[in-house]
N, C-alpha and C positions, 0 to 999 in steps of 0.2 A: 610457252604458248602465248601468254598475254603480250610479251614483247614482240613476238612475231606478228600477232594480230595488229598491234599498234603500228608496226613498221609497214605492214601491208596497206593499212588505211591511208598512210601518207604516200606510199609508192603508187597505189592504184590510180589516183587522179593524175599524177605525173605521167604514168604510162598511158592513160586515156588521151591526154593532150598530145603525147608523142604519136599515138596511133592516128589521131585526127590530122595532125600535121603531115603524117606520112601519106595520107590520101589526098591532101591538098598540096598546094605549092607553098612550102614554109617561107621561102624568100618573099613571095608576094604578100603573105600574111604579115611578115615582119615589116615590109614596106608600108602596108596599110597602117600598122601601129605607129611607125615613125612619123607618118604624115598626118596623124590625127590632129584635128583642130581643138584648141583649148576651150573656146567659148561654149560649144555644145556639151563638153564634158563638165564644165562648171554648172551648166543648167541641169545636167543629170545629177550632179552632186547635190544641188539644191532640192531636187525632187526626192532624192534619197532621204533627206531630212524630213520632208513632208510625209513620206511613207512611214518613217519610224514614229513620228509624233501622232499621226492619225491611227496607227496600229496600237499605240499606247492608250489612246483615248478609247478605242474599240474594246480593248482589254479591260480598262477601268470601268467602262459602262457595263460590260458583261458581268464583272465581279460584283459591282454595286447591286445589280438586279438579282444576283445570287445570294446577297446578304453579307458581302464583305466589301466595305467601302475602301477604296484606295485613292489617296490624294493624287491629283493630276501630276504634280511634280515628282512624286515617288514613282508613279506609273511610267512616266517618260524616262526617268533615270534607269529603272529596271529594264525597260525595253531597249535602251541603248546597250546596256550590258548584255542582255540576251542576244541582241543582233550581232554583237561582236563575237560572242562565243559561237553562234551559228556559223560565222564566217571562218573561224580559225580552228574549230574542233571537228573531229570526224563525225559523219552522220547527218549533219545539217539541221538537227533538231536538239542538239545538246543545250543550246541556250534556252530553249523553251523549258526543258527539264530543270535547268538551273533556276529559271524564273519561278517555276512552280514550287521547287524545293525551298527557295528563299522565303516563300510565303509562310513557311512553318514558323519562322522566327518572329512573325508579326501577328500570329493568331489567325484562325480561319483558314487553315491550310487547304482544306477540301474545296471550299468555294474558289479559292485562288487557282488551284490545279485544274478544276473543271472549267474555270473561266479561260485558262490558257488553251485547253483543248477545244472548247467551243469556238473561241474567237479565231483560232487558226483554221479550223475546219470551215467556218463560215467564209473565211478568206478564199479558200480553195473553191467553194461553190461560186463565189463572186467572179473569180478568175475564169472558171468554166463558162459562166454566163457571158463574159466578155469575149471568150473564144467563139461561142455560138453566135454572138452578134457579128463577129468578123466573117464567119461562114455565111450568115444570112445576107451580109452586105456584098458578098461575092469576092472576098479576099482569097488570093492564091488559088486559082482555078485548078481543076483536075484532081490529081492525087493528093496534093497538099490540102485541099478542102476536105477530102474524105478523112485524111489523117487528123485534121483539126477537129472535125465533128466527132470522130471516134474518141480522141483523147478527152474532149470536153465531156462527152457522155460518161466515160469511165470515171473521171474525177468527180463529176457531180453526183453520180450514183453512189460511189464509195463514200464520199464525204457525207452525203445525206444519210446513208445507212448508219454510219458511225454515230452521227449526231443524234438521230432519232432513236436508235436501238440502245445506245449506251447512256445518252443524256436527255431522254425524252422529257422527264419532269423538269430538269433544269432548263431545258430549251423553252418550255412554256413560261417559266419564270423570266428568262432572259429576253425572249422575243414575243411575249404574250400580249403586248399592247401595241396600239398604233404608234405612239411616240417611240417605243423601243425599236420597232421595225424601221421607222423612218431614220432614227439615229444610226442604226447598223447599216442601212442602205447607203446613206450619205458618206459614212466613214469608209465603207468598202469601195464606193465609187472613187473616193479620193486616193485610196491605197492602190487600186488597180490602175487608175490614171497615172499615178506616180511611177509605178513599176514599168508599165508599158511605155510611158513617155520617156522615162530614164533610159531604157534600153534603146528606144528609137533615137534618142539624142546621141547615144554612143555609136549607133549605126551612122547617123548623120555626120559624126565627127570623122568617120573614115570615108565619107562621100556617098553613102547609101541613103538616098531620099525615099524612104518607104512611105507609101500612102497609108491612110488610117485603116482601111479594110484589110490590107495585107499585114499590117502591124498587129492587128487584133487576132490574126490567125497564127502568124509565125512566132511572135514573141511569147504569148502564153504557153505554147508548146515547149519552147526553149526553157521557160521558167518551170514548167511541169517536170522536165527532165531532171531538175535539181532535187526533186522529191525522192528520187532513187537513193537509198541510204548507202551510197558508195563514195568514199573519198571525203574531201573537205569542201564545204561550201558549194557543192554542186560542180566543182571544177572538173572538167573533162566531159561529164554528161551534157552539160549546157553547151559546150563547144561542139560536141558531136552532133547535137540536135541542130545547132545553127548551121554547121557545114552541110547538113542534109537538106535543110529547109530553105536556106537562102536561094539556092538555084531554082527552086520551085516558084519563087516569087520574082525570078528574073535577075537575080544578083549573084555575084561571084561568091563561091563558098569561102574563099580566103577573107573576104570582107565580113562574112558572118562570124568566122572564128575571131577575127580582130575585134569586132564589135562586142562579142561575148566576153572576151578577155578584158576589154575595157570596162564593161558593165560590172564584172567581178571586182576589178580594182576600185571602181568608184563606190561600189557597195561596201567594200572593206574600209575605204577611207571615210565614208559617211558614218560608219559605226564606231570610228575611233574615239568619239567622246565617251564611249563605254569604258575606256581606260581610266578616264578621270573618275568615273563612278566607282570603279574597282579600287583605285588607290584611296579614294575618300572613305569607302566602306571599311577598308582594312585599317585605316587610321582610327 
């Protein structure tokens, strides 16, 4: 049964991508991928590094306020490794579990694990806020705007409930002061900007010049689809959301699928320094 479950986790994302390509023009999507420009992809790769480093700083800041100080270099190394595992292991959160588990060998396992949960949940709240900002700015009119507002509300409410109900006391320690709130806000701003900007650059690489308001609605919903614990690294779910939402913003579904696949590839490449961390730790 375990082997069957593992096999299904690998086959499901491939099947989802196949289904998405069935409903769009696979040849057109392939042409979009082949014609992708390198310069925007390099920009997206640079932003992926900013996202990982800023996320590591957010985690380190959270853990420090919970009573477990993590050196910046160690936090960045662990986050690269965690990001790599999230990209290549089923479920999309395996890397976070590994990062929390590895904290046991350094003492203070509970603050580290809670720090992982709080900083990831705060990131979802920040992404929901960005999505609501896109809705307020008038991005993707009609049905797309309603979908964006609904998804933002669901993410924000669920993340807030988890944080407050499960980590209420820790939350007061982590965010209970003005400097703490400011640090978290700035880091979340950098992370959201890096994720949305990186995806938008992947879209630009295939010729989709998406405006800010549209990007703040369409891209966070595509990223939210990756939270569904199916497959590997959000593959399939992200492409399905892109295929559905790109036309609502006035662009071809094939361009959305191509941009989404490029974003997944750039994210995986950006997390590759985690291999160096893994080899170094084993030695």
